[in-house]
C-alpha positions as CSV (number, residue, x, y, z in Angstrom):
1,M,9.7,210.8,-24.4
2,E,12.5,213.1,-25.7
3,K,15.5,213.4,-23.4
4,S,15.5,217.2,-23.7
5,Q,12.0,217.3,-22.4
6,L,12.7,214.8,-19.6
7,R,15.8,216.9,-18.6
8,Q,13.7,220.0,-18.0
9,V,11.0,218.2,-16.0
10,I,13.7,216.6,-13.8
11,I,15.5,219.9,-13.2
12,D,12.2,221.5,-12.2
13,Q,11.5,218.6,-9.8
14,Q,14.9,218.8,-8.2
15,I,14.3,222.4,-7.3
16,S,10.9,221.7,-5.9
17,F,12.1,218.7,-3.8
18,R,14.8,220.9,-2.2
19,K,12.6,223.7,-1.3
20,R,12.6,224.4,2.5
21,E,9.3,224.0,4.1
22,E,7.9,223.3,7.5
23,L,7.2,219.6,7.7
24,V,5.5,217.6,10.5
25,F,7.6,214.7,11.7
26,R,5.6,211.5,11.6
27,D,5.5,209.0,14.4
28,I,7.6,206.5,12.5
29,D,10.9,205.0,13.6
30,L,12.9,205.7,10.4
31,E,16.1,204.2,11.5
32,G,15.4,200.7,10.3
33,Y,14.4,202.0,6.9
34,L,17.5,204.2,6.5
35,R,19.9,201.3,7.2
36,G,20.7,198.6,4.7
37,N,20.5,198.5,0.9
38,E,16.8,197.3,0.7
39,I,14.4,199.3,-1.5
40,V,11.9,201.2,0.8
41,I,8.4,201.3,-0.6
42,I,6.1,203.8,1.1
43,S,2.5,202.9,0.4
44,G,-0.7,204.7,1.3
45,I,-3.7,206.6,0.0
46,R,-3.2,209.7,-2.1
47,R,-2.4,212.9,-0.3
48,C,-1.6,211.3,3.1
49,G,1.9,212.8,3.1
50,K,4.1,210.3,1.3
51,S,6.0,212.9,-0.7
52,S,6.6,214.9,2.5
53,L,7.9,211.8,4.2
54,L,10.4,211.4,1.3
55,K,11.6,214.9,2.1
56,L,11.9,214.1,5.8
57,I,13.9,211.0,4.9
58,A,16.2,213.0,2.6
59,G,16.9,215.4,5.4
60,E,18.3,212.5,7.5
61,L,20.8,211.4,4.8
62,E,24.1,212.7,3.7
63,G,24.9,212.5,0.0
64,V,23.3,213.3,-3.3
65,K,19.6,213.0,-3.6
66,F,17.9,212.4,-7.0
67,Y,14.1,212.9,-7.1
68,V,11.5,212.0,-9.7
69,D,7.7,212.4,-9.4
70,F,6.1,210.0,-11.8
71,D,2.7,211.5,-11.1
72,D,3.8,214.6,-13.0
73,I,1.6,214.7,-16.1
74,R,4.6,215.8,-18.2
75,L,6.0,212.3,-17.7
76,S,2.9,210.6,-19.1
77,D,4.9,209.6,-22.2
78,F,7.7,208.0,-20.1
79,E,9.0,204.9,-21.8
80,V,11.4,202.1,-20.8
81,G,14.2,203.7,-22.8
82,N,14.0,206.8,-20.6
83,Y,15.4,204.9,-17.6
84,Q,18.8,205.2,-19.2
85,D,18.1,208.8,-19.8
86,L,17.5,209.2,-16.1
87,Q,20.8,207.5,-15.3
88,D,22.6,209.9,-17.7
89,L,20.9,212.9,-16.0
90,V,22.1,211.8,-12.6
91,I,25.7,212.0,-13.9
92,E,25.0,215.2,-15.8
93,L,23.5,217.0,-12.8
94,Y,25.4,215.5,-9.9
95,G,28.6,213.9,-11.3
96,K,30.9,216.7,-10.1
97,E,29.2,216.8,-6.6
98,M,29.7,213.0,-6.3
99,E,33.4,213.3,-7.3
100,K,33.9,216.1,-4.8
101,S,32.4,214.1,-2.0
102,G,34.7,211.2,-2.8
103,T,32.0,208.7,-1.9
104,G,29.8,208.7,-4.9
105,Q,26.9,208.1,-2.6
106,I,23.5,208.8,-4.2
107,Y,20.0,208.2,-3.0
108,Y,17.0,207.8,-5.3
109,F,13.6,209.2,-4.3
110,F,10.6,208.3,-6.5
111,D,7.0,209.3,-6.2
112,E,4.1,207.1,-7.5
113,I,6.5,204.6,-9.1
114,Q,3.7,202.4,-10.3
115,N,2.8,204.9,-13.0
116,V,5.7,203.9,-15.3
117,P,6.2,200.6,-17.1
118,F,8.5,197.9,-15.7
119,W,9.3,200.0,-12.7
120,E,10.0,196.9,-10.6
121,R,12.7,195.7,-12.9
122,W,14.4,199.1,-12.9
123,L,14.4,199.2,-9.1
124,N,15.8,195.7,-9.1
125,N,18.7,196.9,-11.4
126,L,19.4,199.9,-9.0
127,Y,19.4,197.5,-6.1
128,K,21.9,195.2,-7.8
129,E,24.1,198.3,-8.5
130,G,24.1,199.0,-4.7
131,K,21.9,202.1,-5.0
132,K,19.5,203.0,-2.1
133,V,16.0,203.7,-3.3
134,F,13.0,205.2,-1.5
135,S,9.7,205.1,-3.5
136,T,6.0,205.8,-2.9
137,G,3.0,204.2,-4.3
138,S,-0.8,204.5,-4.0
139,N,-1.9,201.0,-5.0
140,S,-1.4,198.1,-2.6
141,Q,-2.3,195.3,-5.0
142,L,-0.1,196.5,-7.8
143,L,2.8,197.1,-5.5
144,S,2.5,193.9,-3.5
145,S,2.1,191.7,-6.6
146,E,5.1,193.2,-8.4
147,I,7.2,193.3,-5.2
148,S,6.5,189.7,-4.5
149,T,7.6,188.7,-8.0
150,F,10.7,190.8,-8.6
151,L,11.8,192.3,-5.2
152,T,11.3,189.5,-2.7
153,G,13.8,189.9,0.1
154,R,15.1,193.2,-1.4
155,N,12.5,195.6,0.0
156,K,10.9,197.0,3.1
157,V,7.3,198.3,3.0
158,L,6.4,201.3,5.1
159,R,2.6,201.8,5.3
160,L,1.7,205.5,5.8
161,F,-1.7,206.8,7.0
162,P,-3.1,210.3,7.2
163,F,-2.2,212.2,10.3
164,S,-2.9,210.7,13.7
165,L,-4.2,213.0,16.4
166,K,-0.7,213.2,17.9
167,E,0.7,214.3,14.6
168,F,-2.1,216.8,14.1
169,L,-1.3,218.3,17.5
170,R,2.4,218.5,16.5
171,L,1.2,220.5,13.5
172,K,-0.4,222.8,16.0
173,E,3.0,222.9,17.9
174,I,1.6,220.8,20.8
175,E,3.6,217.9,22.1
176,I,2.0,215.5,24.5
177,T,3.5,212.3,25.9
178,G,1.6,209.2,26.9
179,E,3.1,209.5,30.4
180,E,1.5,213.0,30.8
181,I,-1.9,211.6,29.8
182,E,-1.7,208.5,32.1
183,A,-0.4,210.5,35.1
184,N,-3.2,213.1,34.5
185,L,-0.7,215.9,34.5
186,L,-2.6,218.2,32.1
187,T,-4.3,221.4,33.3
188,S,-7.9,222.0,32.7
189,S,-7.1,224.6,30.1
190,G,-4.7,222.1,28.5
191,K,-7.3,219.5,28.3
192,A,-9.8,221.9,26.9
193,E,-7.4,223.0,24.1
194,I,-6.6,219.4,23.2
195,F,-10.3,218.4,23.2
196,S,-11.1,221.3,20.8
197,Y,-8.4,220.2,18.4
198,F,-9.7,216.6,18.7
199,L,-13.1,217.8,17.6
200,E,-11.5,219.5,14.6
201,Y,-9.7,216.2,13.8
202,F,-12.9,214.2,14.4
203,E,-14.7,216.3,11.8
204,G,-11.9,216.9,9.3
205,G,-9.9,213.7,9.3
206,G,-6.2,213.5,8.9
207,F,-5.2,214.6,5.4
208,P,-2.3,216.9,6.0
209,L,-3.3,219.7,3.6
210,V,-6.9,219.6,4.7
211,L,-5.8,220.2,8.3
212,K,-3.2,222.8,7.3
213,S,-5.6,224.8,5.2
214,G,-8.8,224.2,7.1
215,D,-10.5,223.5,3.7
216,L,-12.5,220.3,4.2
217,E,-13.7,220.4,0.6
218,L,-10.2,219.3,-0.6
219,S,-11.1,215.8,0.5
220,R,-14.0,215.7,-2.1
221,G,-11.4,216.3,-4.8
222,Y,-9.2,213.6,-3.3
223,F,-12.1,211.2,-3.5
224,E,-12.7,212.0,-7.2
225,D,-9.0,211.6,-8.0
226,I,-8.9,208.2,-6.3
227,L,-12.0,207.0,-8.2
228,N,-11.0,208.4,-11.6
229,K,-7.2,208.0,-11.6
230,D,-6.6,205.1,-9.3
231,V,-9.6,202.9,-10.0
232,L,-11.5,203.7,-13.2
233,V,-8.4,204.3,-15.4
234,R,-6.1,201.7,-13.8
235,Y,-8.6,198.9,-13.9
236,N,-10.2,200.0,-17.2
237,I,-13.7,200.2,-15.8
238,R,-16.4,201.5,-18.1
239,E,-19.4,201.6,-15.7
240,G,-18.1,204.6,-13.7
241,R,-21.6,205.5,-12.4
242,A,-22.2,202.1,-10.8
243,L,-18.7,202.1,-9.3
244,K,-19.2,205.5,-7.7
245,D,-22.7,204.6,-6.5
246,L,-21.3,201.6,-4.7
247,A,-18.5,203.7,-3.1
248,L,-21.0,206.3,-2.0
249,F,-23.3,203.7,-0.4
250,L,-20.4,202.1,1.5
251,L,-19.1,205.4,2.7
252,S,-22.6,206.3,3.9
253,N,-22.9,203.1,5.9
254,V,-19.5,202.7,7.6
255,G,-19.6,200.4,10.6
256,K,-22.6,198.4,9.3
257,A,-22.6,194.8,8.2
258,Y,-23.3,194.0,4.6
259,S,-23.4,191.1,2.2
260,Y,-22.8,190.9,-1.5
261,P,-26.5,190.0,-2.3
262,T,-27.6,193.1,-0.3
263,L,-25.2,195.3,-2.2
264,R,-26.5,193.9,-5.5
265,N,-30.1,194.7,-4.6
266,I,-29.2,198.2,-3.5
267,T,-26.8,199.3,-6.3
268,G,-28.3,197.4,-9.2
269,I,-25.0,195.8,-10.1
270,K,-26.1,192.4,-11.2
271,S,-22.8,190.5,-10.9
272,L,-21.7,189.5,-7.4
273,S,-18.2,189.0,-8.7
274,T,-18.2,192.6,-10.1
275,I,-19.2,193.9,-6.7
276,K,-16.5,191.9,-5.0
277,N,-13.9,193.2,-7.5
278,Y,-15.0,196.8,-7.0
279,I,-14.6,196.5,-3.2
280,D,-11.2,194.9,-3.8
281,Y,-10.2,197.9,-5.9
282,F,-11.3,200.3,-3.2
283,Q,-9.1,198.4,-0.7
284,N,-6.2,198.3,-3.2
285,V,-6.1,202.1,-3.3
286,F,-6.6,202.4,0.5
287,L,-10.0,204.1,0.3
288,L,-12.0,201.4,2.1
289,Y,-11.3,198.5,4.4
290,Q,-13.3,195.4,5.3
291,L,-13.7,194.2,8.9
292,P,-14.6,190.5,9.1
293,R,-16.7,188.9,11.9
294,F,-14.6,186.9,14.3
295,D,-15.0,183.1,14.3
296,Y,-12.6,180.4,15.3
297,S,-13.7,178.6,12.1
298,L,-12.1,180.2,9.1
299,K,-14.8,178.7,6.9
300,K,-17.6,180.4,8.9
301,Q,-15.6,183.6,9.0
302,K,-15.3,183.8,5.3
303,V,-19.0,183.5,4.6
304,S,-20.1,185.9,7.4
305,S,-21.0,189.5,6.6
306,S,-18.3,192.0,6.8
307,K,-18.3,195.7,7.8
308,I,-16.8,198.6,5.9
309,Y,-14.7,201.5,7.1
310,T,-12.9,204.3,5.3
311,I,-9.3,205.6,5.7
312,D,-10.3,209.1,6.6
313,N,-13.2,210.8,8.4
314,S,-13.3,213.7,6.0
315,F,-15.0,211.5,3.4
316,L,-17.9,211.0,5.8
317,K,-18.5,214.7,5.8
318,T,-17.8,215.7,2.2
319,V,-18.8,212.6,0.2
320,A,-21.1,210.3,2.1
321,F,-24.9,210.9,2.3
322,N,-25.5,212.5,5.7
323,F,-29.1,212.2,6.8
324,S,-28.2,212.9,10.4
325,E,-25.1,213.8,12.4
326,N,-24.0,210.2,12.5
327,K,-21.5,211.0,15.2
328,G,-21.5,207.4,16.4
329,Q,-20.4,206.1,12.9
330,R,-17.7,208.7,12.6
331,L,-16.3,208.0,16.0
332,E,-16.2,204.3,15.3
333,N,-14.5,204.9,12.0
334,L,-11.9,207.1,13.7
335,V,-11.1,204.3,16.2
336,F,-10.9,201.7,13.5
337,V,-8.3,203.7,11.5
338,E,-6.2,204.2,14.7
339,L,-6.3,200.5,15.4
340,L,-5.1,199.9,11.8
341,R,-2.3,202.5,12.4
342,R,-1.3,200.5,15.5
343,E,-1.1,197.4,13.3
344,K,-3.7,195.4,15.2
345,E,-5.4,192.3,13.8
346,L,-9.1,193.4,13.9
347,Y,-12.5,191.8,13.8
348,Y,-16.0,192.5,15.1
349,H,-17.9,190.3,17.4
350,S,-21.5,189.2,16.7
351,E,-23.5,186.5,18.4
352,K,-26.6,187.4,20.3
353,K,-25.1,190.8,20.9
354,E,-22.5,192.8,19.1
355,C,-19.1,194.3,20.0
356,D,-17.5,196.8,17.7
357,F,-13.9,195.5,17.8
358,V,-12.1,192.5,19.1
359,L,-8.3,192.4,18.7
360,R,-6.5,189.1,18.1
361,E,-3.0,188.3,19.1
362,G,-1.7,184.9,18.0
363,L,-4.4,182.3,18.8
364,R,-6.4,184.3,21.2
365,V,-8.5,187.4,21.4
366,S,-6.7,189.9,23.7
367,E,-9.0,192.9,23.8
368,A,-12.6,194.0,23.2
369,I,-13.6,197.5,22.5
370,Q,-17.0,199.3,22.2
371,V,-17.3,202.8,20.7
372,S,-20.2,205.1,21.7
373,V,-20.5,208.9,21.6
374,N,-21.9,208.9,25.1
375,L,-23.7,206.6,27.6
376,N,-26.4,209.1,28.6
377,N,-29.2,207.1,27.2
378,P,-30.0,204.1,29.4
379,E,-30.9,201.9,26.4
380,T,-27.6,202.8,24.7
381,K,-25.6,202.1,27.8
382,K,-27.3,198.8,28.3
383,R,-26.6,197.8,24.7
384,E,-23.0,198.7,24.8
385,I,-22.4,197.0,28.1
386,E,-24.2,193.8,27.1
387,G,-22.3,193.6,23.8
388,L,-19.0,194.1,25.4
389,K,-19.8,191.7,28.3
390,E,-20.8,189.0,25.8
391,A,-17.4,189.4,24.0
392,M,-15.5,189.4,27.3
393,E,-17.2,186.2,28.3
394,A,-16.7,184.6,24.9
395,Y,-13.0,185.2,24.9
396,K,-12.4,184.9,28.6
397,L,-11.3,188.6,29.1
398,D,-11.1,190.1,32.6
399,S,-11.7,193.7,31.3
400,G,-13.1,195.6,28.4
401,L,-13.0,199.1,27.0
402,I,-15.7,201.6,26.0
403,L,-14.5,204.7,24.1
404,T,-16.6,207.8,24.3
405,L,-16.3,211.5,23.4
406,E,-15.9,212.8,26.9
407,E,-17.0,210.3,29.6
408,E,-14.5,208.5,31.9
409,G,-14.7,206.0,34.7
410,T,-15.1,202.3,35.4
411,L,-18.2,200.0,35.4
412,D,-18.7,196.6,36.9
413,A,-19.9,193.8,34.6
414,G,-20.5,190.8,36.8
415,G,-17.0,190.6,38.2
416,R,-15.4,191.9,35.0
417,E,-14.2,195.5,34.8
418,I,-15.2,197.9,32.0
419,V,-13.1,201.0,31.5
420,V,-14.8,204.0,30.0
421,K,-12.4,206.4,28.4
422,P,-12.5,209.5,26.2
423,V,-11.2,208.7,22.7
424,W,-8.7,211.6,22.7
425,K,-7.0,210.2,25.7
426,W,-6.8,206.8,24.2
427,F,-5.4,208.2,21.0
428,L,-2.5,209.9,22.9
429,E,-1.5,207.0,25.2
């Protein structure tokens, strides 16, 4: 790539990076990432707000900030030799400012670093020179493999998700503390307002621009970009139709157990290893997640059927096949993502009955959770209670949790307590 062309792209990007705009602060403690010389890698699905987080971080730092967006199509011809050109441009654009400050402090901000060759070696060079680097990436496997090879002990990984409910409320200029929720200090009108926003979040998911614009159809474009740019191109897949059919089937069946032979019969993909690879690719780009069945035997756990969930509820409205309202599936998916955001070690329980989520801490299961839109139907209520009760007995838990849309209270389960709680309250605690 010619240096003159690169210069113009970089100048354009500096102006864009410095534009003032209203940004929503994320519920992330940035202090640990700002300190030290380690390279900070922000990973997450496309359009979840990684670039905005870079701007938020830049606003917390004093010094020169140099930004490059490697997802810019104008940088598609970027070569290894252009790294030196970037270093030259830093001096050309900010040399006087660095001299004037007397510190020479400069921070590097890179978007989608995995798009350029030998990026990990360049970051390593910057680290050795004492430069502080913040970078984003949309492929967990590529980033983790390269980081483990070249950047071990020299990096911190910050995993970013689409907006949580609390962050969405912040977008709407509503700040709620967990103490207010637990002490039941909200007025009736306050609860009604929050619940209406929760329903919007429940339907539309957490992609920032989708929520800001109110245009749910944007997520359909995100899905296509993820499949085409992050999977088909990156992994050099020729059978795009089969890959997309598999993704659509899995998205249409979130929360349901599956096996590879079942997927082979449904999708027509003959090779089980190909199906496994495709699902791995979906996970690498943060589109889908697998939830294993809990078993104390790792061998049994590996051969058990898993469940699939997706990173954002918007895909369940715009991409998945919807033959019904499937509110139960969507509510369960929303809870799954929140548990991921809280960095819980997750499984589902299945013996005679089933429990949606069991959370493991160390060597023991610490919590069991069922998700149900409501408990109005006696059969539904019985099924949810029996599944939760079986999990509580199996893991010696004194209490369990049922999350619903609106119901609240406590139930007795043979000497064990079941707490029934609205999902929106649980989100905000």
